[in-house]
C-alpha positions in Angstrom: 6.7 -9.6 -14.7 6.5 -7.3 -16.9 4.3 -5.0 -14.6 7.4 -5.4 -12.1 9.8 -4.2 -14.6 7.7 -1.1 -15.9 7.0 -0.4 -12.0 10.7 -0.6 -11.4 11.2 1.9 -14.6 8.6 4.3 -13.1 10.1 4.6 -9.4 13.6 4.7 -10.7 12.4 7.9 -13.0 10.5 8.9 -9.8 13.7 8.9 -7.9 16.0 10.8 -10.6 12.9 13.8 -10.3 12.5 13.9 -6.7 16.4 14.4 -6.6 16.3 17.1 -9.2 13.9 18.9 -7.3 15.9 18.4 -4.0 13.0 16.6 -2.4 15.6 13.9 -0.5 13.3 13.3 2.5 10.8 12.2 -0.2 13.3 10.1 -2.1 13.9 7.7 1.1 10.3 6.9 1.3 10.2 6.3 -2.4 13.6 4.1 -2.5 11.8 2.1 0.7 9.0 1.3 -1.3 10.8 0.6 -4.4 13.1 -1.8 -2.3 9.8 -3.6 -0.7 8.4 -4.3 -4.0 11.6 -5.7 -5.3 11.8 -7.7 -2.1 8.0 -9.2 -2.5 8.8 -10.2 -6.3 12.2 -12.1 -5.6 10.0 -13.9 -2.8 6.8 -14.5 -5.0 9.1 -16.1 -7.5 11.4 -18.3 -4.9 8.4 -19.3 -2.8 5.7 -19.8 -6.0 3.2 -17.3 -4.5 1.3 -16.0 -6.9 -0.4 -12.6 -6.7 -3.6 -11.9 -8.8 -3.0 -9.5 -11.5 -6.0 -6.6 -10.4 -4.6 -6.9 -7.1 -0.8 -6.4 -8.1 -1.8 -3.0 -10.4 -4.0 -1.4 -7.6 -0.8 -2.0 -5.6 1.3 -0.6 -7.9 -0.9 2.1 -8.8 -1.1 3.1 -5.3 2.3 3.0 -4.7 3.4 5.3 -7.9 0.4 7.5 -7.1 2.4 8.1 -3.6 5.3 8.9 -5.5 4.2 10.9 -8.3 1.2 12.6 -7.2 2.1 12.8 -3.4 5.9 13.2 -3.7 6.8 14.6 -6.8 4.1 16.8 -7.5 3.6 17.8 -3.5 0.1 17.0 -2.9 0.8 15.9 0.3 1.8 19.3 1.2 -1.0 21.1 -1.0 -4.0 19.1 -0.7 -5.8 17.7 2.1 -7.9 15.2 0.4 -5.0 13.7 -1.5 -3.6 12.0 1.6 -7.3 10.9 2.6 -8.0 9.6 -0.9 -4.7 8.0 -0.8 -5.2 5.9 2.4 -8.9 4.8 1.0 -7.1 3.4 -1.8 -3.8 2.3 -0.4 -5.7 0.4 2.2 -7.8 -1.1 -0.3 -5.2 -2.3 -2.3 -3.3 -3.6 0.4 -5.8 -5.1 2.3 -6.3 -7.3 -1.0 -2.8 -8.4 -1.4 -2.2 -9.1 2.5 -5.6 -11.3 2.1 -4.4 -13.5 -1.1 -0.9 -14.0 0.3 -2.2 -15.0 3.8 -4.4 -17.4 2.0 -1.9 -19.0 -0.1 0.4 -19.3 2.9 -2.5 -21.2 4.9 -3.9 -23.3 2.3 -7.4 -25.2 3.7 -8.3 -22.4 6.0 -11.8 -21.5 6.6 -13.1 -19.5 3.5 -16.9 -18.4 4.5 -17.9 -14.5 3.5 -17.9 -13.6 7.1 -14.2 -15.2 7.5 -13.0 -13.2 4.7 -14.7 -10.0 5.3 -13.2 -9.9 9.0 -10.0 -11.0 7.8 -9.4 -8.8 5.1 -10.8 -5.4 7.1 -8.5 -6.6 10.1 -5.5 -7.0 7.4 -6.1 -3.5 5.8 -6.8 -1.8 9.4 -3.5 -3.4 10.6 -1.6 -2.6 7.6 -3.1 1.3 8.0 -1.9 1.7 11.8 1.7 0.3 11.1 2.2 2.9 8.2 0.9 5.6 11.1 3.4 4.3 13.5 5.9 4.6 10.6 4.9 7.9 10.0 5.3 8.9 13.4 8.8 7.6 13.9 10.1 9.0 10.7 8.3 12.7 12.2 10.0 11.7 15.7 13.1 10.6 14.6 14.4 12.1 10.8 12.5 15.0 11.1 11.8 15.7 7.7 10.8 19.5 6.7 7.1 18.4 6.1 5.7 16.2 8.5 3.6 13.0 7.8 1.7 13.8 10.7 0.7 17.3 11.1 -1.7 16.9 13.7 -4.1 14.2 15.9 -7.0 15.0 13.5 -4.6 14.3 10.2 -3.8 10.8 11.9 -7.4 10.0 13.0 -8.7 10.9 9.6 -6.1 8.8 7.9 -7.1 5.9 10.0 -10.8 6.5 9.5 -10.0 6.4 5.7 -8.1 2.8 6.2 -11.1 1.8 7.6 -12.9 2.6 4.9 -10.7 1.3 2.0 -10.5 -2.1 4.1 -14.2 -2.6 4.2 -14.6 -1.6 0.5 -11.5 -4.5 -0.1 -13.2 -7.2 1.9 -17.0 -6.3 0.3 -15.2 -6.9 -2.8 -13.8 -10.1 -1.8 -16.9 -11.6 -0.7 -18.3 -11.4 -4.2 -15.1 -11.9 -6.3 -13.3 -15.1 -6.7 -9.7 -14.9 -6.5 -8.2 -18.3 -8.2 -4.9 -17.6 -6.1 -6.8 -18.2 -3.3 -9.6 -20.5 -4.1 -7.1 -22.8 -5.6 -4.2 -22.9 -2.7 
């Protein structure tokens, strides 16, 4: 819970920083991410679901780097590479996160290595695709100053990076024991 409190404090500081720079469009995205984490933390306590600390920190780093480097330092607008690295790492972190949640919510599932690899890869790709759809909808309806999807090439490369990150997470999970999964 200390990590969630630190995460919340960092996100609030980033919100103030974005406000001071006049990045109101970016604030919305950061506020949604922060809200989702607070909601997850509440549900984790309520339903006794426990996330692996490594995975928890990976997700927090992905979300904070999105807010700090991507929005506050404006790397999304200034760096082509940052967005791709963020997609690889974000898909990696969220694929492991989703895998641990799914396995805790379905105790006794088949847990052989092939199943684990396919499940995690599919979870990560699915999360990445949902993120791309949200970016598309935000661009269509909110019309931000800087578009999240400037071109089809950007979207295609983001999806390729999502596949890479998801496959990396799956490869790690094949050889890593997560007590939250094994003990559920």
